[in-house]
All heavy atoms as an XYZ file, in Angstrom:
876
protein
N      64.830     65.551     43.949
C      66.094     65.211     43.292
C      65.862     64.886     41.846
O      64.857     64.292     41.481
C      66.736     64.029     44.038
C      67.091     64.238     45.491
S      68.355     65.413     45.727
C      69.771     64.548     45.098
N      66.805     65.272     41.056
C      66.693     65.102     39.626
C      67.941     64.332     39.083
O      69.050     64.665     39.430
C      66.621     66.435     38.965
C      66.504     66.421     37.434
C      66.386     67.862     36.927
O      65.344     68.451     37.050
O      67.381     68.297     36.309
N      67.692     63.292     38.327
C      68.772     62.542     37.703
C      68.716     62.766     36.206
O      67.637     62.765     35.619
C      68.657     61.073     38.041
N      69.862     62.952     35.573
C      69.899     63.197     34.175
C      70.975     62.363     33.516
O      71.895     61.877     34.152
C      70.073     64.695     33.861
C      71.434     65.233     34.111
C      71.442     66.660     33.597
C      72.884     67.173     33.637
N      73.005     68.482     32.999
N      70.800     62.231     32.175
C      71.823     61.547     31.318
C      71.900     62.293     30.003
O      70.862     62.873     29.549
C      71.376     60.113     31.102
N      73.080     62.382     29.473
C      73.319     63.067     28.197
C      74.062     62.142     27.241
O      75.085     61.553     27.612
C      74.094     64.355     28.440
O      73.472     65.193     29.395
C      74.291     65.125     27.155
N      73.537     62.106     26.038
C      74.252     61.382     24.947
C      74.913     62.417     24.056
O      74.227     63.277     23.483
C      73.286     60.510     24.167
N      76.178     62.330     23.908
C      76.954     63.335     23.135
C      77.286     62.810     21.780
O      77.511     61.647     21.609
C      78.257     63.659     23.917
C      78.064     64.350     25.203
C      77.770     63.796     26.348
C      78.143     65.767     25.376
N      77.671     64.773     27.314
C      77.840     65.996     26.756
C      78.355     66.852     24.532
C      77.828     67.267     27.267
C      78.318     68.070     25.072
C      78.059     68.325     26.407
N      77.318     63.783     20.805
C      77.750     63.474     19.447
C      76.908     62.358     18.809
O      77.491     61.502     18.140
C      79.185     63.152     19.378
C      80.118     64.233     19.901
C      80.111     65.530     19.021
O      79.855     65.419     17.833
N      80.376     66.656     19.616
N      75.605     62.342     18.979
C      74.748     61.351     18.343
C      74.550     61.797     16.877
O      74.224     62.942     16.615
C      73.416     61.297     19.092
C      72.486     60.312     18.368
C      73.628     60.908     20.490
N      74.748     60.862     15.915
C      74.621     61.210     14.537
C      73.211     61.289     14.054
O      72.754     60.403     13.252
C      75.451     60.224     13.732
C      76.936     60.405     13.858
C      77.707     59.548     12.850
N      77.331     59.890     11.468
C      77.881     59.328     10.420
N      78.763     58.403     10.593
N      77.529     59.643      9.224
N      72.475     62.287     14.511
C      71.137     62.572     14.115
C      70.903     64.044     14.178
O      71.516     64.687     15.034
C      70.101     61.746     14.997
C      68.706     61.692     14.259
C      69.953     62.295     16.328
C      68.582     60.500     13.388
N      70.147     64.591     13.312
C      69.952     66.056     13.383
C      69.084     66.412     14.623
O      68.280     65.609     15.086
C      69.305     66.600     12.112
O      67.920     66.227     12.038
N      69.222     67.644     15.060
C      68.496     68.072     16.297
C      66.991     68.131     16.021
O      66.186     67.883     16.916
C      69.026     69.449     16.758
O      68.944     70.337     15.685
C      70.401     69.324     17.298
N      66.618     68.494     14.798
C      65.111     68.559     14.476
C      64.437     67.153     14.589
O      63.399     67.099     15.127
C      64.960     69.118     13.066
C      65.326     70.580     13.005
O      65.320     71.276     14.021
O      65.694     70.997     11.880
N      65.180     66.142     14.122
C      64.629     64.814     14.149
C      64.546     64.330     15.654
O      63.633     63.645     16.033
C      65.396     63.839     13.313
C      65.325     64.173     11.845
C      66.189     63.280     11.004
C      66.106     63.606      9.571
N      66.910     62.771      8.760
N      65.574     64.660     16.432
C      65.614     64.277     17.781
C      64.545     64.984     18.597
O      63.891     64.435     19.471
C      66.943     64.498     18.406
N      64.328     66.243     18.276
C      63.288     67.024     19.033
C      61.883     66.626     18.794
O      60.995     66.695     19.699
C      63.433     68.525     18.681
C      64.630     69.178     19.318
C      64.861     70.556     18.831
N      66.065     71.149     19.369
C      66.820     72.095     18.807
N      66.458     72.587     17.619
N      67.892     72.479     19.348
N      61.609     66.029     17.630
C      60.259     65.519     17.333
C      59.935     64.372     18.333
O      58.878     64.257     18.848
C      60.196     64.994     15.937
C      60.115     66.092     14.864
C      60.033     65.504     13.489
O      60.259     64.305     13.262
N      59.690     66.347     12.550
N      60.918     63.525     18.563
C      60.684     62.379     19.449
C      60.695     62.844     20.938
O      59.874     62.343     21.761
C      61.814     61.289     19.244
C      61.717     60.181     20.229
C      61.709     60.750     17.820
N      61.548     63.780     21.304
C      61.586     64.239     22.679
C      60.285     64.926     23.042
O      59.886     64.891     24.251
C      62.770     65.202     22.861
C      64.143     64.531     22.782
C      65.223     65.592     22.717
C      64.361     63.626     23.987
N      59.627     65.548     22.086
C      58.329     66.166     22.384
C      57.290     65.166     22.807
O      56.364     65.439     23.544
C      57.826     66.920     21.106
C      56.638     67.809     21.266
C      56.928     69.026     22.176
O      58.076     69.537     22.151
O      56.018     69.473     22.842
N      57.400     63.925     22.329
C      56.429     62.838     22.695
C      56.541     62.416     24.154
O      55.522     62.013     24.746
C      56.701     61.632     21.831
C      56.416     61.761     20.314
C      56.852     60.496     19.613
C      54.995     62.090     20.030
N      57.727     62.491     24.765
C      57.888     61.954     26.125
C      58.022     63.037     27.157
O      57.963     62.688     28.396
C      59.142     61.010     26.186
C      60.446     61.870     25.928
C      59.044     59.927     25.164
C      61.690     61.097     26.317
N      58.165     64.267     26.890
C      58.344     65.313     27.865
C      57.110     65.371     28.786
O      55.993     65.520     28.301
C      58.592     66.631     27.195
C      59.165     67.682     28.107
C      59.481     68.959     27.391
N      60.590     68.718     26.425
C      60.478     69.010     25.123
N      59.376     69.489     24.637
N      61.535     68.775     24.342
N      57.298     65.231     30.080
C      56.189     65.367     31.051
C      55.506     64.018     31.327
O      54.645     63.957     32.191
N      55.874     62.998     30.658
C      55.129     61.662     30.822
C      55.879     60.889     31.948
O      56.974     61.161     32.310
C      55.261     60.888     29.529
C      54.589     61.509     28.341
C      53.215     60.972     28.162
C      52.631     61.303     26.793
N      52.542     62.676     26.421
N      55.129     59.874     32.419
C      55.739     58.923     33.392
C      56.788     58.164     32.690
O      56.704     57.850     31.473
C      54.653     58.033     33.910
C      55.019     57.250     35.111
C      53.851     56.598     35.772
C      54.423     55.736     36.939
N      53.513     55.574     37.926
N      57.843     57.733     33.387
C      59.013     57.128     32.750
C      58.625     55.816     32.078
O      59.127     55.481     30.937
C      60.129     56.900     33.798
N      57.752     54.976     32.708
C      57.404     53.727     32.148
C      56.555     53.927     30.856
O      56.717     53.184     29.853
C      56.611     52.899     33.150
O      55.480     53.578     33.581
N      55.703     54.962     30.843
C      54.931     55.274     29.637
C      55.844     55.791     28.558
O      55.611     55.486     27.357
C      53.875     56.292     29.936
C      52.782     55.787     30.931
O      52.687     54.560     31.072
O      52.118     56.612     31.544
N      56.848     56.584     28.906
C      57.781     57.092     27.918
C      58.572     55.967     27.231
O      58.780     56.019     26.042
C      58.707     58.074     28.564
N      58.986     54.985     27.964
C      59.689     53.860     27.438
C      58.793     53.081     26.442
O      59.274     52.648     25.381
C      60.171     52.885     28.541
C      61.382     53.382     29.310
C      61.704     52.433     30.498
C      62.593     53.507     28.393
N      57.511     52.915     26.781
C      56.596     52.244     25.846
C      56.424     53.066     24.549
O      56.314     52.482     23.450
C      55.266     51.968     26.526
C      55.376     50.890     27.613
S      55.953     49.342     26.968
C      54.566     48.838     25.946
N      56.305     54.352     24.732
C      56.120     55.236     23.481
C      57.368     55.113     22.649
O      57.222     54.949     21.397
C      55.923     56.688     23.970
C      54.529     56.821     24.605
C      56.043     57.642     22.777
C      54.273     58.168     25.265
N      58.574     55.135     23.242
C      59.741     55.076     22.415
C      59.962     53.742     21.768
O      60.554     53.636     20.693
C      60.926     55.432     23.278
C      61.050     56.880     23.812
C      62.101     57.069     24.808
C      61.206     57.833     22.659
N      59.474     52.695     22.436
C      59.657     51.339     21.920
C      58.891     51.164     20.623
O      59.362     50.474     19.665
C      59.156     50.294     22.931
C      59.395     48.888     22.535
C      58.938     47.943     23.582
C      59.142     46.471     23.118
N      58.719     45.563     24.207
N      57.714     51.822     20.483
C      56.887     51.637     19.293
C      56.929     52.859     18.361
O      56.113     52.972     17.460
C      55.467     51.362     19.703
C      55.373     50.035     20.361
C      55.180     49.920     21.735
C      55.517     48.853     19.662
C      55.095     48.672     22.446
C      55.485     47.606     20.252
C      55.272     47.559     21.626
O      55.225     46.291     22.248
N      57.855     53.766     18.546
C      58.036     54.923     17.674
C      59.009     54.508     16.542
O      60.154     54.059     16.814
C      58.575     56.138     18.429
O      57.694     56.432     19.459
C      58.729     57.310     17.470
N      58.634     54.609     15.243
C      59.411     54.074     14.188
C      60.535     55.013     13.696
O      60.875     54.942     12.497
C      58.403     53.731     13.114
C      57.369     54.820     13.294
C      57.261     55.054     14.762
N      61.037     55.891     14.536
C      62.117     56.780     14.112
C      63.457     56.231     14.606
O      63.548     55.626     15.676
C      61.905     58.199     14.685
C      60.702     58.896     14.164
O      59.935     58.274     13.422
N      60.547     60.126     14.521
N      64.497     56.517     13.847
C      65.828     56.093     14.263
C      66.212     56.890     15.543
O      66.886     56.327     16.376
C      66.833     56.349     13.138
C      68.179     55.737     13.406
C      69.108     55.875     12.246
N      69.432     57.351     12.066
C      70.563     57.789     11.657
N      71.550     56.963     11.361
N      70.794     59.109     11.553
N      65.823     58.118     15.622
C      66.190     58.937     16.793
C      65.525     58.409     18.098
O      66.103     58.640     19.164
C      65.843     60.398     16.608
O      64.492     60.538     16.340
N      64.423     57.635     17.975
C      63.788     57.061     19.145
C      64.743     56.071     19.879
O      64.667     56.002     21.081
C      62.459     56.423     18.750
N      65.519     55.383     19.107
C      66.478     54.425     19.720
C      67.490     55.200     20.580
O      67.839     54.743     21.704
C      67.216     53.583     18.666
C      66.329     52.859     17.719
C      65.549     51.676     18.344
N      64.356     52.011     19.057
C      63.163     52.194     18.552
N      63.036     52.176     17.294
N      62.148     52.465     19.339
N      67.968     56.309     20.093
C      68.976     57.128     20.853
C      68.338     57.685     22.093
O      68.947     57.722     23.144
C      69.605     58.184     19.994
C      70.347     57.733     18.840
C      69.981     58.049     17.529
C      71.397     56.807     18.961
C      70.706     57.654     16.405
C      72.067     56.326     17.848
C      71.701     56.774     16.588
O      72.390     56.304     15.487
N      67.163     58.162     22.021
C      66.437     58.761     23.120
C      66.075     57.686     24.159
O      66.175     57.920     25.347
C      65.181     59.537     22.616
C      64.347     60.021     23.779
C      65.475     60.675     21.743
N      65.711     56.529     23.671
C      65.366     55.394     24.644
C      66.615     55.026     25.415
O      66.563     54.820     26.606
C      64.865     54.212     23.838
C      64.473     53.028     24.693
C      63.934     51.885     23.826
O      64.116     51.892     22.586
O      63.436     50.921     24.448
N      67.728     54.932     24.746
C      68.967     54.565     25.452
C      69.347     55.657     26.460
O      69.794     55.339     27.575
C      70.107     54.441     24.438
C      71.394     53.928     24.912
C      72.346     53.680     23.793
C      73.676     53.142     24.289
N      74.664     52.903     23.221
N      69.155     56.910     26.156
C      69.468     58.005     27.073
C      68.469     57.937     28.261
O      68.901     58.208     29.381
C      69.417     59.357     26.372
O      70.209     59.273     25.145
C      69.909     60.463     27.269
N      67.243     57.670     28.033
C      66.224     57.635     29.092
C      66.547     56.488     30.046
O      66.487     56.620     31.257
C      64.802     57.471     28.531
C      63.737     57.293     29.555
C      63.626     58.493     30.498
C      62.373     57.137     28.819
N      66.935     55.319     29.518
C      67.335     54.176     30.346
C      68.539     54.480     31.203
O      68.624     54.111     32.350
C      67.578     52.973     29.484
C      66.344     52.295     28.993
C      66.732     51.077     28.089
C      65.423     50.440     27.600
N      65.774     49.270     26.732
N      69.467     55.242     30.651
C      70.655     55.641     31.389
C      70.246     56.645     32.486
O      70.787     56.528     33.635
C      71.695     56.374     30.458
O      72.762     56.837     31.175
N      69.320     57.563     32.266
C      68.854     58.484     33.309
C      68.144     57.703     34.439
O      68.322     58.028     35.618
C      67.913     59.538     32.689
N      67.382     56.688     34.069
C      66.682     55.877     35.051
C      67.690     55.124     35.930
O      67.559     54.980     37.141
C      65.645     54.944     34.416
C      64.472     55.588     33.759
C      63.635     54.575     33.014
C      63.607     56.325     34.771
N      68.716     54.587     35.288
C      69.736     53.833     36.013
C      70.479     54.779     36.972
O      70.794     54.401     38.120
C      70.709     53.166     35.059
N      70.745     55.995     36.492
C      71.416     57.006     37.378
C      70.514     57.325     38.566
O      71.037     57.458     39.697
C      71.718     58.299     36.566
C      72.797     58.079     35.576
O      73.594     57.151     35.630
N      72.883     58.981     34.610
N      69.245     57.498     38.367
C      68.384     57.803     39.453
C      68.274     56.659     40.498
O      68.308     56.932     41.708
C      66.935     58.090     38.922
N      68.274     55.433     40.016
C      68.164     54.290     40.897
C      69.522     54.070     41.668
O      69.543     53.895     42.868
C      67.805     53.017     40.147
C      67.628     51.828     41.004
C      67.218     50.589     40.192
O      67.596     50.530     39.029
O      66.543     49.745     40.789
N      70.604     54.140     40.929
C      71.873     53.790     41.531
C      72.491     54.902     42.339
O      72.947     54.691     43.440
C      72.883     53.347     40.423
C      74.214     52.893     40.949
N      75.275     53.718     41.038
C      74.599     51.684     41.411
C      76.294     53.042     41.538
N      75.900     51.812     41.819
N      72.480     56.113     41.779
C      73.138     57.240     42.430
C      72.343     57.897     43.508
O      72.832     58.330     44.523
C      73.612     58.303     41.430
C      74.535     57.727     40.345
O      75.220     56.674     40.655
N      74.711     58.376     39.275
N      70.958     58.026     43.264
C      70.133     58.782     44.184
C      69.187     57.900     44.954
O      68.536     58.406     45.875
C      69.282     59.786     43.440
C      70.113     60.858     42.584
C      69.173     61.699     41.798
C      71.017     61.616     43.504
N      69.104     56.592     44.609
C      68.239     55.659     45.352
C      66.795     55.943     45.133
O      65.976     55.629     46.091
N      66.368     56.450     44.039
C      64.965     56.756     43.774
C      64.258     55.525     43.224
O      64.923     54.643     42.678
C      64.812     57.854     42.760
C      65.437     59.263     43.150
C      65.325     60.215     42.033
C      64.768     59.823     44.390
N      62.934     55.462     43.436
C      62.139     54.384     42.950
C      61.730     54.646     41.536
O      61.175     55.722     41.173
C      60.904     54.177     43.808
C      60.041     53.015     43.379
O      60.640     52.045     42.828
O      58.808     53.007     43.724
N      62.062     53.706     40.586
C      61.829     53.926     39.132
C      60.318     54.065     38.836
O      59.967     54.741     37.881
C      62.478     52.772     38.355
C      63.963     52.821     38.452
C      62.033     52.825     36.876
C      64.706     51.756     37.751
N      59.481     53.448     39.589
C      58.004     53.476     39.300
C      57.411     54.837     39.508
O      56.362     55.151     38.995
C      57.325     52.468     40.190
C      57.777     51.021     39.887
O      58.133     50.779     38.687
O      57.810     50.226     40.833
N      58.087     55.741     40.325
C      57.496     57.047     40.600
C      58.171     58.152     39.801
O      57.932     59.337     40.103
C      57.663     57.349     42.077
C      56.899     56.300     42.918
O      55.892     55.771     42.517
N      57.452     56.071     44.150
N      58.947     57.862     38.810
C      59.738     58.886     38.089
C      59.009     59.363     36.872
O      58.261     58.620     36.188
C      61.095     58.307     37.688
C      62.045     57.994     38.818
C      63.293     57.400     38.227
C      62.342     59.186     39.627
N      59.175     60.663     36.574
C      58.611     61.354     35.410
C      59.712     62.010     34.638
O      60.725     62.393     35.247
C      57.564     62.384     35.880
C      56.304     61.870     36.393
C      56.188     61.442     37.693
C      55.205     61.780     35.550
C      55.036     60.946     38.179
C      54.014     61.253     36.031
C      53.900     60.815     37.333
N      59.524     62.150     33.376
C      60.477     62.892     32.510
C      60.219     64.362     32.688
O      59.173     64.888     32.210
C      60.345     62.462     31.002
C      61.328     63.262     30.193
C      60.561     60.981     30.858
N      61.099     65.057     33.355
C      60.837     66.503     33.642
C      61.540     67.398     32.598
O      61.057     68.454     32.280
C      61.331     66.897     35.058
C      60.455     66.253     36.093
C      62.783     66.537     35.323
N      62.668     66.941     32.020
C      63.339     67.706     30.994
C      63.770     66.732     29.885
O      64.241     65.659     30.171
C      64.609     68.398     31.528
C      64.342     69.530     32.557
C      65.647     70.084     32.970
C      65.452     71.084     34.110
N      66.751     71.507     34.718
N      63.619     67.201     28.687
C      64.069     66.406     27.526
C      64.361     67.357     26.412
O      63.379     67.984     25.891
C      63.026     65.362     27.128
N      65.605     67.549     26.045
C      65.961     68.435     24.975
C      67.136     67.976     24.188
O      67.930     67.085     24.655
C      66.197     69.873     25.476
C      67.219     69.987     26.574
C      68.545     70.217     26.199
C      66.930     69.840     27.914
C      69.521     70.280     27.216
C      67.886     69.925     28.863
C      69.182     70.170     28.506
N      67.339     68.520     22.977
C      68.445     68.210     22.164
C      69.137     69.493     21.712
O      68.471     70.366     21.212
C      67.955     67.447     20.888
N      70.430     69.552     21.936
C      71.218     70.670     21.501
C      72.102     70.294     20.277
O      72.305     69.073     20.066
C      72.193     71.128     22.611
C      71.451     71.650     23.808
O      70.410     72.315     23.579
O      71.874     71.440     24.948
N      72.517     71.230     19.518
C      73.299     71.021     18.393
C      74.748     70.636     18.692
O      75.363     71.212     19.562
C      73.315     72.268     17.416
C      74.065     72.039     16.175
C      73.964     73.268     15.298
O      73.006     74.005     15.356
N      74.928     73.445     14.434
N      75.238     69.528     18.059
C      76.587     69.130     18.298
C      77.530     69.635     17.169
O      77.130     70.492     16.361
N      78.665     69.065     17.089
C      79.664     69.466     16.037
C      79.203     68.907     14.721
O      78.481     67.871     14.614
C      80.988     68.941     16.461
N      79.630     69.539     13.666
C      79.454     69.047     12.279
C      80.601     68.108     11.961
O      81.744     68.259     12.382
C      79.481     70.190     11.255
C      78.307     71.103     11.389
C      78.513     72.449     11.647
C      77.047     70.681     11.174
C      77.474     73.349     11.703
C      75.979     71.527     11.190
C      76.184     72.882     11.484
O      75.138     73.787     11.529
N      80.269     67.106     11.190
C      81.295     66.270     10.575
C      81.404     66.623      9.085
O      80.413     66.328      8.348
C      80.995     64.769     10.758
C      81.049     64.367     12.215
S      80.930     62.613     12.455
C      79.629     62.078     11.405
N      82.493     67.175      8.617
C      82.554     67.655      7.237
C      82.967     66.405      6.368
O      83.899     65.746      6.653
C      83.650     68.722      7.119
C      83.203     69.937      7.916
C      84.007     71.161      7.525
N      83.816     71.383      6.076
C      84.463     72.235      5.387
N      85.352     72.995      5.992
N      84.252     72.406      4.121
N      82.217     66.226      5.323
C      82.455     65.186      4.351
C      82.368     65.758      2.941
O      81.949     66.867      2.771
C      81.424     64.066      4.482
C      81.416     63.389      5.861
C      82.651     62.591      6.064
N      82.710     61.878      7.300
C      83.316     62.228      8.402
N      83.929     63.363      8.384
N      83.311     61.554      9.506
N      82.847     64.958      1.961
C      82.820     65.413      0.561
C      82.176     64.357     -0.326
O      82.413     63.159     -0.082
C      84.276     65.703      0.051
C      84.910     66.886      0.753
C      85.680     66.678      1.881
C      84.677     68.138      0.331
C      86.259     67.811      2.522
C      85.264     69.279      0.957
C      86.043     69.051      2.081
N      81.355     64.847     -1.287
C      80.713     63.943     -2.187
C      81.281     64.123     -3.598
O      81.316     65.248     -4.110
C      79.192     64.295     -2.200
C      78.368     63.442     -3.087
C      76.899     63.794     -2.945
N      76.571     64.053     -1.540
C      75.932     63.165     -0.746
N      75.498     62.035     -1.230
N      75.673     63.423      0.497
N      81.749     63.093     -4.222
C      82.366     63.197     -5.557
C      81.281     63.528     -6.553
O      80.124     62.942     -6.529
C      82.949     61.863     -5.848
C      82.274     60.892     -4.839
C      81.899     61.697     -3.688
N      81.566     64.472     -7.450
C      80.619     64.844     -8.553
C      81.404     64.787     -9.854
O      82.572     64.391     -9.888
C      80.022     66.246     -8.293
C      79.089     66.227     -7.117
C      81.144     67.322     -8.128
N      80.803     65.232    -10.874
C      81.349     65.080    -12.273
C      82.616     65.942    -12.447
O      82.890     66.858    -11.661
C      80.306     65.487    -13.294
O      79.948     66.787    -13.082
N      83.400     65.569    -13.449
C      84.606     66.244    -13.843
C      85.681     66.260    -12.723
O      86.424     67.221    -12.645
C      84.281     67.703    -14.258
C      83.375     67.744    -15.464
N      83.866     67.551    -16.736
C      82.077     67.959    -15.582
C      82.873     67.639    -17.591
N      81.749     67.920    -16.925
N      85.668     65.251    -11.851
C      86.700     65.062    -10.887
C      86.612     66.063     -9.691
O      87.593     66.238     -8.995
N      85.461     66.666     -9.530
C      85.344     67.604     -8.448
C      84.669     66.961     -7.262
O      84.240     65.825     -7.326
C      84.512     68.841     -8.905
C      85.229     69.660     -9.939
C      84.373     70.803    -10.430
N      83.181     70.264    -11.110
C      82.396     71.023    -11.847
N      82.615     72.303    -12.033
N      81.352     70.468    -12.444
N      84.567     67.737     -6.156
C      83.879     67.231     -4.968
C      83.137     68.376     -4.308
O      83.645     69.496     -4.252
C      84.909     66.644     -3.971
N      81.895     68.072     -3.878
C      81.141     69.071     -3.164
C      81.089     68.734     -1.669
O      80.895     67.592     -1.299
C      79.714     69.115     -3.698
C      79.623     69.652     -5.065
N      78.451     69.570     -5.815
C      80.476     70.365     -5.846
C      78.646     70.172     -6.949
N      79.861     70.688     -7.005
N      81.275     69.710     -0.853
C      81.238     69.434      0.626
C      79.822     69.319      1.143
O      78.943     69.957      0.631
C      81.970     70.647      1.235
C      81.755     71.724      0.285
C      81.683     71.099     -1.085
N      79.685     68.504      2.188
C      78.405     68.493      2.919
C      78.716     68.207      4.394
O      79.865     67.813      4.718
C      77.414     67.486      2.320
C      77.839     66.059      2.452
C      77.342     65.298      3.531
C      78.667     65.457      1.549
C      77.719     63.966      3.630
C      79.031     64.126      1.705
C      78.544     63.378      2.706
N      77.731     68.427      5.244
C      78.020     68.248      6.666
C      77.013     67.283      7.291
O      75.815     67.372      7.035
C      77.833     69.598      7.405
C      78.860     70.642      6.910
C      78.734     71.926      7.691
N      77.514     72.588      7.387
C      77.234     73.836      7.775
N      78.071     74.494      8.536
N      76.082     74.380      7.423
N      77.564     66.308      8.057
C      76.710     65.441      8.857
C      76.438     66.177     10.183
O      77.366     66.672     10.846
C      77.434     64.128      9.209
C      77.386     63.148      8.080
N      76.229     62.510      7.670
C      78.358     62.614      7.332
C      76.507     61.665      6.693
N      77.792     61.744      6.462
N      75.213     66.261     10.553
C      74.783     66.911     11.807
C      74.850     65.930     12.968
O      74.540     64.750     12.817
C      73.411     67.488     11.640
C      73.312     68.589     10.616
N      73.606     69.883     10.848
C      72.975     68.463      9.307
C      73.491     70.573      9.719
N      73.076     69.746      8.755
N      75.202     66.418     14.139
C      75.187     65.623     15.346
C      74.394     66.381     16.399
O      74.194     67.594     16.291
C      76.566     65.351     15.878
O      77.237     66.526     16.239
C      77.458     64.550     14.870
N      73.998     65.653     17.423
C      73.177     66.231     18.508
C      73.731     65.800     19.891
O      74.346     64.762     19.992
C      71.733     65.772     18.411
O      71.169     66.144     17.209
N      73.361     66.607     20.900
C      73.578     66.228     22.272
C      72.186     66.062     22.876
O      71.470     67.049     22.991
C      74.347     67.315     23.060
C      75.660     67.659     22.471
N      76.592     66.702     22.022
C      76.256     68.846     22.225
C      77.665     67.338     21.550
N      77.462     68.633     21.635
N      71.835     64.880     23.246
C      70.458     64.577     23.728
C      70.511     64.464     25.267
O      71.326     63.697     25.844
C      69.913     63.256     23.179
C      69.812     63.366     21.629
C      68.577     62.921     23.763
C      69.450     62.100     20.904
N      69.744     65.268     25.946
C      69.670     65.290     27.421
C      68.283     64.891     27.909
O      67.313     65.496     27.420
C      70.111     66.680     27.986
O      71.346     66.991     27.464
C      70.105     66.677     29.472
N      68.239     63.997     28.845
C      66.920     63.585     29.440
C      67.125     63.606     30.949
O      68.075     63.063     31.452
C      66.473     62.161     28.984
C      65.221     61.723     29.651
C      66.309     62.126     27.501
N      66.184     64.294     31.654
C      66.238     64.347     33.143
C      64.932     63.790     33.656
O      63.864     64.037     33.152
C      66.427     65.804     33.591
N      65.088     63.021     34.744
C      63.910     62.382     35.421
C      63.879     62.805     36.888
O      64.965     63.013     37.497
C      63.913     60.868     35.276
C      63.742     60.421     33.816
C      65.154     60.224     35.833
N      62.658     62.893     37.488
C      62.546     63.255     38.868
C      61.238     62.751     39.317
O      60.320     62.481     38.545
C      62.662     64.726     39.027
N      61.043     62.715     40.661
C      59.764     62.388     41.267
C      58.900     63.605     41.282
O      59.389     64.701     41.540
C      59.961     61.775     42.674
C      60.594     60.443     42.669
C      60.861     59.890     44.059
O      60.952     60.690     44.973
O      60.906     58.656     44.200
N      57.605     63.426     41.190
C      56.657     64.605     41.252
C      56.249     64.800     42.679
O      56.153     63.838     43.475
C      55.520     64.439     40.306
C      55.847     64.837     38.933
C      54.623     65.132     38.135
C      54.990     65.660     36.784
N      53.897     65.909     35.945
């Protein structure tokens, strides 16, 4: 059985989230939480929150033991852009886009 959790519209680019997800993919859940706790990236906080949610789903919905769980899937997909404008000289404005991500983490027993 596999339990998963997804964080939608997280305000972090997918490249930054994927760097952190690469660290925990295939690891034991308790080890992954320790790695994320001491990773100094902002995206590590979002991934940690999603992993904790997946562990809670596994325990509550499926009745799995948290000590035997491994991270089997961890990926980030591109979310919607948030269009914003930056004021520049001569009363003009240049557009830019804030990137968002959908972070998915799945845990299961081996």
